[in-house]
N, C-alpha and C positions, 0 to 999 in steps of 0.2 A: 538353891545352891548350898551344898554342905561342904565347907572348906576341907574338913577332914577326909571326906571321900574323894574329893578332887585331888588333894595332895597324895593320897594313897594310890589313886589310879595313875597319876603321873609317875610316881616313884616306881610303880610296877610296869611302866612302859606303855600304858594305854594312851591313845590319843584323846584329847579333851575337846569337848564341844565348844565352839567359838562363843556361844552365849554364856556358858559357864566361865570361860576365861575372861570375858569382859566384866562379868560380875566380880570375879576374883580380883581383877585389876582395880576396880572401883573400891572394893573392900580394903585393899592395900592403901590406896590413895586417901581414903576418908577415915582410916584408923579402925575400920570394922573388924580387921583381923588382928590377932595377937602377934607380938614379935616372934614368938615361937612358930606360929603358923607361917609367917612370912619367911622365916629362916628355913623351915622344912620345905616350902615350895621352891625357894631358891636352890636348895640342895638337889631336889628332884629334877629341876630344870637343868642344873649344871651337869648332872650325870646322864639324864635322858634326852635333854634338848627339847626344843619346840620346833615342830615342823613348819612348812611354808604356809599352812593355814592357821596354825596356833599362834605363831609369833605376831602377825598383824592383828589378830583378834585381841590378844592380850595387850599389845601396845596401844591400839585404838580405844580400848576399854577404859583407859585411865581418864580421870576427870581433873587431874592435877599432875605436874611433873613428878615422876617417881624414878627410882633406879630399876633398870631391867637387866636381865642377864642376856647378853647377845650370844646366840648360838649359831649364827649363820657362818661366821668365819673362824672365830676363836672361842672355844668353849669357856675360856677363863677370863674373857674380857667383860668387865662390867662398866656400863656407860650411863651417864645421865641422859634422860630423854626429855626434850621439851619442844614440842611442835613437830619434830620429824625424827625418823629413826635412822641413825647412822651407826653402822657396826664396822669395827675395824680391828 
């Protein structure tokens, strides 16, 4: 997984592979990504969204509670996730 390439692909509107999203979520949770990479990914998701395959892959890939961008109902809603995904 190359975070730069994944962020660029999402920014450009490409769907991301579930395995890559899980690895990206783990990188966010364990500090493997820089703050700038996390911010760039959050912006790409805010503008492009995560589809019905990407969102669960990203959410289930985390190894610790993290903040995710909920794109199912309101693109601007940011929610803490711990154990289950609730978007509102």
